[in-house]
C-alpha positions, 0 to 999 in steps of 0.5 A: 747654441740652441736647440731645436724645437719640436713641432708636431708635424705628424699631428694630423695623422691618426694614431693608428696610422702614425709611423713610430720611427719619426716620433722616437727619433724626435724624442731621442734628438730632443734628449740630446738637445736638452743635454747640450742646452743645459750644459751650454747655459750652465756654462754661460751662467757660470761665466756671468757669475764669475765662478770657477767651473769644475773641469771634467776633461774629455767629458767637457770636450765631448759635450762642448755645446759650441765646438765639440763633436756632438755640437748641433748634431742633435739639432740637425737630426731634429730639423731632418725629422721636421722635413720628414714630417712635412712630407708625411703631413702633405703627402695626400694633397699632391695633385689636388690644387685646393688641398695644396693651397690649404696645406700651404696656408696651414704650414704658413700659419704654423710657421708664423706661430712658431716664429712669434713664440720663438721671439717671445721665448728668446727673452728668457732663452737666447738662441732658441731654434723655434724662430728658425723653425718658424721661417723654415715652415713658411718656406716649406709651404712653397716647396713641398710640391717640388720634385725631389731633385729640385729640393735636393738642388735647393739644399745644396745651394743653401749649403754652398751659399753659406760657405761662399758667404762665410768665405767672403766675410773671412776675406773681408776680415783679413783685409781689415774691412768690417762686415758688422753691417751684416753680422751685427746690424743692431737690436733696433735695426729691422735688418736684424730680424732678416740677417739673424735668421738667414746668416747669423744666430744659432741655426741660420737658414744658410746652411740649416735649411739644407737639413729640412730639404733632406728630410722632405726628400727622405720622407718621400723614400720611406715606402721603399724597401731599401730606404734604410740601407740607402740612408745609412750608405749616404750618411756614412759617405757624407761623414767620411768625405767631410772628415777627410776634407776637414783634415786637409788644410794646414792648421793656419788661422789665416788659411782660407781653406781651413774655413772652407773645409771646416767642420766647426759648426760656427764656420758653417761650411759645406763640409760642416753641413755634409758632416752634420747631415750625414750624422743625422741620416745615420741617427735617423735610420738607426733609431727608426730600426730600433723603434721597429725592432723593439716597439715595447721598449721604445713606446715611452719615447714614441709617446714623448716624441708626440709632445716634443713642443710641450717638452721643449718649452718645459725644459726652458721653464724648468731650467729658469725655475731651478737655476735662475729663480730658485738657485737650486742648481749651480754650474758645476761642470759637465757631470752636473749638467748631465745629471740635471738633464737625466733627471729632467728626462726621466720625469719628462718621459714618464709624465709625457707618456702618461699624458699622451696615453690619457689626452693624446696631445700635449698642451702646447700641441693643442694650441699649435693645432688650434691656430695652425690647423 
């Protein structure tokens, strides 16, 4: 489960030159991430305490953080925006070897910092996406100069590779052959740090790196007059095709097709990747349009979107403070999680907008820039 971590990939852009859309999309995606995280971690805390959750019926199914229709969709949108940010950050360097090299090292430093911070945060917030974000930025440092078609090809290979690996594991399990050396390498094994990032964990790069690749390409198209219509068209097609493929296999637990054509996030099939990416593209184009159409109404979100790394860390600390340390909030069904999330975001947006208006960057963003450049 987990969340996406917001990184300030637009932090090098002068305030007057920043596109409002990415910041607003990032803020909305983080709102969804907080909702799903608070709900999921409250479920886990309830299970640990042996308590009985209050069932909210269809609301539980809608906001199911592992298998529901909204599961991972906000996080996928966040990764897509991160890819757009990579393009906007590096767009003035192409063709200049010195600046390209400088930008590669900047992305690597930022990625390493996020990876280390993610490992530390993992101690109180298991499943944080920050670890995966860190590795994604390190890899992005090597591909941001590629032609778009090769980046698209890499994203497709990433998604297909995840499907092949998942199918192989399913086949091995069906034959009674253990693959625990891959899926459960052990906490003391150095392999865990590699396998958890690429294969296991909450947001493994197979297939999640495909969303970052898509974002890098999308960022290159934002100057085109038809980019929004094209994005909506591609997003709609991906969602529709993925849904049609997902209903083809019979509901048989021993059916390989059920795994390969699944849109369940845990199966990580190419069909799931297409569905999640399609949803992210639709969200990006729609929210970006709203940001341009209603700038005054979305201004608080635009400002909060520039402090998402700070807000992400804050939502982890607030949860641990109010739930684990003080015990003020107890698991009580989806409605309680939604109220908790709404309360956090009302306060967070107000404070973040005021902070950004006064100081520009958030506390975490200052540290991020100081180390990462």
